C-alpha positions as CSV (number, residue, x, y, z in Angstrom):
1,M,6.7,31.0,-0.9
2,L,6.4,28.2,-3.4
3,S,5.3,29.0,-7.0
4,S,2.3,27.2,-8.4
5,R,4.4,25.0,-10.7
6,K,6.7,24.0,-7.8
7,F,3.6,23.4,-5.7
8,T,2.3,21.0,-8.4
9,V,5.6,19.1,-8.4
10,A,5.4,18.6,-4.7
11,I,1.8,17.5,-4.7
12,L,2.3,15.0,-7.6
13,V,5.4,13.5,-6.0
14,G,3.5,13.3,-2.7
15,I,0.8,11.3,-4.6
16,A,3.4,8.9,-5.9
17,F,4.8,8.4,-2.4
18,F,1.2,8.0,-1.3
19,M,0.7,5.1,-3.8
20,E,4.0,3.5,-2.6
21,S,3.2,3.8,1.1
22,L,-0.4,2.6,0.4
23,D,0.7,-0.5,-1.3
24,L,3.3,-1.2,1.4
25,T,0.7,-1.0,4.2
26,I,-2.6,-2.0,2.6
27,L,-1.8,-5.7,2.6
28,N,-0.7,-5.8,6.3
29,S,-4.1,-6.0,8.0
30,A,-5.3,-8.3,5.2
31,L,-2.6,-10.9,5.5
32,P,-4.1,-13.3,8.1
33,K,-7.4,-13.6,6.2
34,L,-5.7,-13.5,2.8
35,S,-3.6,-16.5,3.9
36,I,-6.8,-18.4,4.5
37,L,-8.5,-17.3,1.2
38,L,-5.4,-18.2,-0.8
39,N,-4.6,-21.3,1.3
40,A,-1.0,-20.2,2.2
41,D,0.9,-20.2,5.5
42,L,2.7,-17.1,6.9
43,P,6.2,-17.5,5.1
44,V,4.5,-18.1,1.8
45,I,1.9,-15.3,2.0
46,K,4.7,-13.0,3.1
47,S,6.2,-13.3,-0.3
48,A,3.4,-11.1,-1.7
49,M,4.9,-8.3,0.5
50,T,8.6,-9.0,0.1
51,S,8.5,-9.6,-3.7
52,Y,7.3,-6.0,-4.1
53,V,10.0,-4.5,-1.8
54,F,12.7,-6.8,-3.3
55,A,11.9,-5.5,-6.8
56,L,11.8,-1.9,-5.6
57,A,15.4,-2.2,-4.3
58,L,16.7,-4.4,-7.1
59,F,15.7,-2.0,-9.9
60,L,16.3,1.3,-8.1
61,P,19.8,1.6,-9.7
62,L,18.2,1.9,-13.1
63,S,16.1,4.9,-12.0
64,G,18.9,7.4,-11.9
65,W,20.3,6.4,-15.2
66,A,16.8,6.4,-16.8
67,A,16.1,9.9,-15.4
68,D,19.5,11.2,-16.9
69,Q,18.8,9.4,-20.2
70,W,15.2,10.5,-20.9
71,G,14.4,13.2,-18.3
72,S,12.9,12.9,-14.8
73,K,9.5,14.1,-16.0
74,K,9.0,11.4,-18.7
75,V,10.3,8.6,-16.5
76,F,8.2,9.6,-13.5
77,C,4.9,9.8,-15.5
78,L,5.6,6.5,-17.3
79,A,6.3,4.8,-14.0
80,L,3.0,6.1,-12.6
81,L,1.1,4.6,-15.6
82,S,3.0,1.3,-15.3
83,F,2.3,1.1,-11.6
84,G,-1.4,1.4,-12.3
85,L,-1.4,-1.2,-15.1
86,V,0.4,-3.8,-13.0
87,S,-1.9,-3.1,-10.1
88,A,-4.8,-4.2,-12.2
89,F,-3.0,-7.5,-12.9
90,C,-2.4,-7.9,-9.1
91,G,-6.1,-7.6,-8.6
92,L,-6.8,-10.4,-11.1
93,A,-4.3,-12.9,-9.6
94,N,-5.7,-16.4,-8.8
95,N,-3.1,-17.7,-6.4
96,V,-0.1,-16.6,-4.3
97,I,2.4,-17.4,-7.1
98,E,0.6,-15.1,-9.5
99,L,0.1,-12.4,-6.9
100,S,3.8,-12.5,-5.9
101,L,4.9,-12.3,-9.6
102,F,2.6,-9.3,-10.3
103,R,3.7,-7.6,-7.0
104,F,7.3,-8.0,-8.2
105,L,6.4,-6.2,-11.5
106,Q,4.6,-3.6,-9.5
107,G,7.7,-3.1,-7.5
108,V,9.7,-2.6,-10.7
109,A,7.4,0.3,-11.6
110,G,7.7,1.7,-8.1
111,A,11.5,1.5,-8.4
112,F,11.3,4.2,-11.0
113,M,8.4,6.2,-9.5
114,M,9.8,6.9,-6.0
115,P,13.5,7.9,-6.5
116,V,12.7,9.9,-9.7
117,G,10.0,11.7,-7.8
118,R,12.5,12.5,-5.0
119,L,14.9,13.6,-7.7
120,L,12.3,16.0,-9.1
121,I,12.0,17.6,-5.7
122,I,15.8,18.0,-5.3
123,K,16.1,19.5,-8.8
124,H,13.2,21.8,-8.7
125,Y,13.7,23.3,-5.2
126,A,16.6,25.4,-3.9
127,R,18.4,24.1,-0.9
128,K,16.7,26.6,1.5
129,D,13.3,25.4,0.3
130,L,13.9,21.7,0.7
131,L,12.4,21.5,4.2
132,T,9.2,23.2,3.1
133,A,9.0,21.0,0.0
134,T,9.6,17.7,1.7
135,S,7.1,18.6,4.4
136,L,4.5,19.3,1.7
137,V,5.3,15.9,0.0
138,A,5.0,14.2,3.4
139,I,1.6,15.6,4.2
140,V,0.2,14.2,1.0
141,S,2.0,10.9,1.2
142,L,1.1,10.2,4.8
143,V,-2.5,9.6,3.6
144,G,-1.1,6.2,2.4
145,P,-0.3,4.7,5.8
146,A,-3.4,6.3,7.3
147,L,-5.7,4.6,4.7
148,G,-3.7,1.5,4.0
149,P,-4.3,-0.8,7.0
150,V,-7.9,0.5,7.5
151,L,-8.8,0.1,3.8
152,G,-7.1,-3.2,3.5
153,G,-8.9,-4.6,6.6
154,Y,-12.3,-3.3,5.3
155,L,-11.9,-4.6,1.8
156,V,-10.8,-8.1,2.8
157,E,-13.5,-8.4,5.4
158,Y,-16.5,-6.8,3.7
159,Q,-15.7,-6.6,-0.1
160,S,-13.1,-8.4,-2.1
161,W,-9.3,-8.4,-1.5
162,R,-8.9,-7.7,-5.2
163,W,-10.0,-4.1,-4.7
164,I,-6.8,-3.6,-2.6
165,F,-5.0,-3.3,-5.9
166,L,-7.7,-2.2,-8.4
167,I,-8.1,1.2,-6.5
168,N,-4.6,2.2,-7.7
169,V,-5.6,2.3,-11.4
170,P,-7.6,5.5,-11.6
171,I,-5.2,7.4,-9.2
172,C,-2.2,6.5,-11.2
173,V,-3.7,7.5,-14.5
174,I,-5.0,10.8,-13.3
175,A,-1.6,11.6,-11.6
176,A,0.4,10.7,-14.8
177,I,-1.8,13.0,-17.0
178,A,-1.4,15.8,-14.5
179,G,2.3,15.3,-14.3
180,M,2.8,15.6,-18.1
181,Q,0.9,18.9,-18.0
182,G,2.1,20.4,-14.7
183,I,5.7,19.3,-14.3
184,H,8.3,21.6,-15.9
185,S,11.1,19.9,-18.0
186,L,14.5,21.2,-16.8
187,D,17.1,22.1,-19.4
188,N,19.9,20.3,-17.6
189,D,17.8,17.3,-16.6
190,M,19.4,14.9,-19.0
191,Q,23.0,13.7,-18.9
192,R,23.2,10.8,-21.3
193,H,25.8,8.1,-20.8
194,R,26.2,4.4,-21.3
195,F,24.5,2.1,-18.8
196,D,26.7,-0.3,-16.9
197,W,24.8,-3.5,-17.4
198,F,27.5,-5.7,-16.1
199,G,27.7,-3.6,-12.9
200,F,23.9,-3.7,-12.6
201,T,24.0,-7.5,-12.8
202,L,26.8,-7.7,-10.3
203,F,25.1,-5.3,-7.9
204,G,21.7,-7.0,-8.3
205,L,23.1,-10.5,-7.5
206,A,25.0,-9.0,-4.5
207,F,21.8,-7.5,-3.2
208,A,19.6,-10.6,-4.1
209,A,21.8,-13.1,-2.3
210,P,21.2,-11.9,1.3
211,C,17.6,-11.1,0.6
212,V,17.0,-14.7,-0.7
213,A,18.9,-16.0,2.3
214,L,16.5,-14.2,4.7
215,E,13.5,-15.4,2.7
216,V,14.4,-19.1,2.7
217,A,15.6,-19.0,6.3
218,A,12.0,-18.8,7.4
219,Y,11.2,-22.1,5.7
220,E,11.6,-25.6,7.2
221,N,14.2,-28.1,5.9
222,I,16.5,-25.4,4.5
223,P,20.1,-26.3,5.5
224,N,21.9,-23.6,7.5
225,Q,24.9,-24.2,5.2
226,F,22.9,-23.0,2.2
227,I,22.0,-19.8,4.0
228,L,25.6,-19.1,5.0
229,V,26.7,-19.7,1.4
230,L,24.2,-17.2,0.1
231,L,25.4,-14.6,2.6
232,A,29.0,-15.2,1.7
233,V,28.3,-15.0,-2.0
234,G,26.5,-11.7,-1.5
235,L,29.5,-10.3,0.4
236,V,32.0,-11.4,-2.2
237,L,29.9,-10.0,-5.1
238,F,29.4,-6.7,-3.3
239,S,33.2,-6.5,-2.7
240,C,33.8,-7.1,-6.4
241,Y,31.3,-4.5,-7.4
242,S,32.8,-1.9,-5.0
243,Y,36.3,-2.5,-6.4
244,R,35.1,-2.3,-10.0
245,A,33.0,0.9,-9.3
246,R,36.3,2.7,-8.4
247,L,37.8,1.9,-11.8
248,I,35.1,3.1,-14.2
249,K,33.6,6.5,-14.8
250,W,29.8,5.7,-14.9
251,T,28.7,3.2,-12.2
252,V,25.2,1.9,-11.8
253,V,25.3,2.7,-8.1
254,D,27.8,5.5,-7.2
255,L,29.1,4.4,-3.8
256,S,31.4,7.5,-3.7
257,V,28.5,9.4,-2.1
258,F,29.3,7.6,1.1
259,T,32.5,9.7,1.3
260,I,30.1,12.6,2.2
261,R,29.9,12.4,6.0
262,T,26.3,13.6,6.5
263,F,25.0,11.4,3.7
264,R,26.9,8.3,5.0
265,I,25.6,8.7,8.6
266,S,22.1,9.6,7.6
267,A,21.8,6.7,5.0
268,I,23.1,4.1,7.4
269,G,21.2,5.4,10.4
270,N,18.0,5.6,8.3
271,L,18.5,2.0,7.1
272,L,18.9,0.6,10.7
273,S,16.2,2.7,12.3
274,R,13.7,1.8,9.6
275,I,14.2,-2.0,10.1
276,G,12.3,-1.8,13.4
277,I,9.7,0.7,12.0
278,S,9.0,-1.5,9.0
279,S,8.6,-4.6,11.0
280,I,5.7,-3.3,13.0
281,F,3.6,-3.0,9.8
282,F,4.1,-6.7,9.4
283,L,4.1,-8.0,13.0
284,A,1.5,-5.6,14.6
285,P,-1.5,-6.5,12.4
286,L,-0.8,-10.2,13.0
287,L,-0.4,-9.6,16.7
288,F,-3.7,-7.6,16.9
289,Q,-5.6,-10.3,15.0
290,D,-4.0,-13.7,16.0
291,G,-2.8,-12.5,19.4
292,L,-5.5,-10.1,20.6
293,G,-8.5,-11.5,18.6
294,K,-9.2,-8.3,16.6
295,T,-10.9,-8.4,13.2
296,P,-9.0,-7.3,10.1
297,L,-10.9,-4.0,10.2
298,E,-10.3,-3.5,13.9
299,A,-6.6,-4.2,13.4
300,G,-6.4,-1.7,10.6
301,M,-8.2,0.9,12.7
302,L,-5.5,0.7,15.3
303,F,-3.0,2.0,12.7
304,L,-5.2,5.0,12.0
305,P,-4.0,6.9,15.1
306,Y,-0.4,6.1,14.1
307,A,-0.9,7.7,10.7
308,L,-3.0,10.6,11.9
309,A,-0.4,11.5,14.5
310,M,2.2,11.9,11.7
311,F,0.3,14.8,10.1
312,P,0.5,17.6,12.8
313,V,4.1,16.7,13.6
314,R,5.2,17.7,10.1
315,F,4.3,21.3,10.8
316,F,6.6,21.3,13.9
317,V,9.7,19.8,12.2
318,T,11.2,23.1,11.1
319,P,10.8,24.9,14.4
320,L,12.1,21.9,16.3
321,V,15.2,21.6,14.0
322,K,15.8,25.3,14.5
323,K,15.7,24.9,18.3
324,L,17.4,21.6,18.8
325,G,19.3,20.8,15.5
326,F,19.3,17.6,13.5
327,R,21.9,15.7,15.6
328,R,20.1,16.1,18.9
329,I,16.7,15.2,17.5
330,L,17.8,12.1,15.6
331,V,19.9,10.7,18.4
332,W,17.1,10.9,21.1
333,N,14.1,10.5,18.8
334,T,15.6,7.3,17.3
335,F,16.3,5.8,20.8
336,I,12.9,6.7,22.2
337,L,11.2,5.4,19.1
338,G,12.9,2.1,19.4
339,I,11.8,1.7,23.0
340,L,8.2,2.5,22.1
341,I,8.2,-0.1,19.3
342,A,9.6,-2.7,21.8
343,S,6.9,-1.7,24.3
344,L,4.3,-3.2,21.9
345,G,5.7,-6.5,23.2
346,L,4.2,-5.8,26.6
347,V,0.6,-5.9,25.4
348,Q,-1.7,-8.5,26.8
349,V,-5.1,-9.9,25.7
350,H,-6.7,-7.7,28.4
351,T,-4.7,-4.5,27.4
352,S,-7.2,-1.7,26.8
353,T,-7.7,-0.2,23.4
354,T,-7.0,3.2,24.8
355,I,-3.5,2.1,25.8
356,L,-2.9,0.7,22.3
357,V,-4.2,3.8,20.7
358,L,-1.9,6.1,22.8
359,G,1.1,3.9,22.0
360,M,0.4,4.0,18.3
361,I,0.0,7.8,18.4
362,A,3.4,8.2,20.1
363,I,5.1,5.9,17.6
364,G,3.5,7.7,14.7
365,A,4.5,11.1,16.0
366,L,8.1,10.1,16.5
367,T,8.3,8.3,13.2
368,S,7.0,11.5,11.4
369,L,9.7,13.5,13.1
370,Q,12.3,10.9,12.2
371,Y,11.4,10.9,8.5
372,G,11.0,14.7,8.3
373,C,14.6,15.2,9.6
374,L,16.1,12.4,7.5
375,S,14.4,13.6,4.3
376,V,16.6,16.8,4.5
377,I,19.8,16.0,6.3
378,T,20.5,13.0,4.0
379,Y,20.8,15.3,0.9
380,I,22.0,18.5,2.5
381,D,25.6,18.2,1.4
382,L,25.2,16.4,-1.9
383,P,26.8,18.5,-4.7
384,S,24.8,19.1,-7.8
385,N,26.5,16.3,-9.9
386,A,25.8,13.7,-7.2
387,K,22.1,14.4,-6.6
388,S,20.9,11.7,-8.9
389,S,23.2,9.0,-7.5
390,G,22.6,10.2,-4.0
391,A,18.8,9.9,-4.4
392,T,19.2,6.4,-5.9
393,V,21.5,5.1,-3.1
394,A,19.3,6.6,-0.4
395,S,16.2,4.9,-1.9
396,I,18.1,1.6,-2.1
397,C,19.0,1.9,1.6
398,Q,15.4,2.7,2.4
399,Q,13.9,-0.2,0.5
400,L,16.6,-2.5,1.8
401,S,15.5,-1.6,5.4
402,I,11.9,-2.6,4.6
403,E,13.1,-5.9,3.1
404,L,15.3,-6.5,6.1
405,G,12.6,-5.4,8.5
406,I,10.0,-7.9,7.1
407,G,12.7,-10.6,6.6
408,L,14.3,-10.4,10.0
409,A,10.9,-10.1,11.7
410,T,9.7,-13.3,10.1
411,L,13.0,-15.1,10.8
412,V,12.9,-14.1,14.5
413,F,9.3,-15.1,14.7
414,V,10.0,-18.5,13.1
415,L,12.9,-19.1,15.5
416,L,10.7,-18.3,18.5
417,S,7.5,-20.0,17.4
418,P,7.1,-23.8,17.2
419,D,4.0,-23.6,15.0
420,T,5.1,-21.5,12.0
421,M,3.1,-23.5,9.5
422,S,-0.2,-22.8,11.3
423,Q,-2.4,-19.9,10.4
424,H,-2.8,-18.9,14.1
425,F,0.1,-18.3,16.4
426,S,0.9,-17.7,20.0
427,I,0.9,-14.1,21.3
428,A,4.3,-14.7,23.0
429,S,6.1,-15.2,19.6
430,F,4.8,-11.9,18.3
431,K,5.7,-10.0,21.5
432,Q,9.3,-11.3,21.6
433,S,9.8,-10.6,17.9
434,I,8.6,-7.0,18.3
435,V,10.9,-6.4,21.2
436,V,13.9,-7.6,19.1
437,M,13.0,-5.3,16.2
438,G,12.5,-2.3,18.5
439,A,15.9,-2.9,20.0
440,I,17.5,-2.7,16.5
441,T,15.8,0.7,16.0
442,A,17.0,2.0,19.4
443,F,20.6,0.9,18.5
444,A,20.5,3.0,15.4
445,S,20.5,6.1,17.6
446,F,24.3,5.6,18.2
447,I,24.9,6.0,14.4
448,F,23.5,9.6,14.5
449,T,26.0,10.6,17.2
450,G,28.4,11.0,14.3
451,L,26.5,14.1,13.1
452,W,27.8,17.6,14.1
453,T,25.6,20.1,16.0
454,T,26.2,22.5,13.1
455,D,25.0,20.1,10.4
456,G,22.1,21.5,8.4
457,V,22.0,24.9,10.1
458,E,22.1,26.7,6.7
459,V,18.8,25.1,5.8
460,V,16.9,26.3,8.8
461,D,18.6,29.7,8.7
462,N,17.9,30.1,5.0
463,E,21.5,30.7,4.1
464,P,22.6,30.4,0.4
465,M,23.6,27.1,-1.1
466,S,27.1,25.9,-0.7
467,S,29.6,26.8,-3.5
468,I,31.0,23.3,-3.5
469,K,30.2,21.8,-6.9
470,S,31.5,18.3,-6.9
471,S,32.0,15.4,-4.5
472,E,35.8,15.7,-5.1
473,D,35.7,19.4,-4.2
474,Y,33.7,18.4,-1.1
475,K,36.3,15.9,0.0
476,I,39.0,18.5,-0.4
477,A,37.0,21.0,1.5
478,Q,36.6,18.6,4.4
């Protein structure tokens, strides 16, 4: 049974996740009409989405250090306020350039809000209560993807697209005030140490290079050599960062958490599986509108069954894990989910709405089960001194998957479509792109075969926490 204070933490973190998921999904159904209102083609208007995700992942390494420096509670509440303020500027943007810039700043605020919120959960809840806590957070946060596409479609069609962002302001302010009053400050929450600015710059450039390569690859007249150089630069910089990180005590992104087997498998599997899942939030609304002739509101309504199906599944995660285990669920759930995503490529103009709704319900239910399991198994073996770095690395992988999902989906679409500069596209291009992205998710199922059938059993059996205290102790124990 959760105490009232712990319950408050879970609800507020759920609201923060709700804001993040809302802002990731609310633009999707509005993109086709927004491209007309702002006079921008698909690759350009897509920057309003990718700039947000890019900033999220780029500044995530700062979140763990900031939480250690000033405390999780202060950083979390300040991030909420900043998110609301920048949302107001997004709603006042006059063109795509301004919108993309303010979305980038909104992503910076979100970079502190999400991982620090996850860190609050990890620090406030005992290991045996993590499944209950993350389920509670998920129930609140799932309102975001439920409302996002529908609200975005309604606002852009019947009101003003600016309200897509302005609605964030009162929610963020109220949540921040409630957080300052309701979240308990932990005595051991701060571990002050010098920030590795050089490492942050090195890691940031290493991350930015491939993201920029994916971004510009969708544009015409960009030489392939330039894209290859960017990818090579990113690889070299990441190798340099990895080598340097082993030589210093405090690293901006602690890659040593990948020595923990369950974390490594879960983080990589999560990244790959989310690529296909993230892409449907970008491709499906365009498919429904430009391919099937739906209005923005109708396209958004088709995502409502997806989100609503996620709610009840969360209540069955614990009994399913008790019966089947994390490994079996993640292997088969990921594979079937990838096939279902790819099946969206089979839709035709005459496909009935009932079939589409049933398909979205199935995808939503399996996605909910996927996230529910990963939100626990990823952190299950993290020692106490690696929780902050583990939460940061996992968040980076998650946001990178969204960036890759949107970027790869656009690249595949551009390669398959002869009319990328038009504001209306052939249904064949959307269908083929969705099949490719679904195949990536299905492939991720093989990553989860590295889990053991006994992984995570102490959580569902309510056994006491492990006595292992550090990652070094963990490696020795293994």
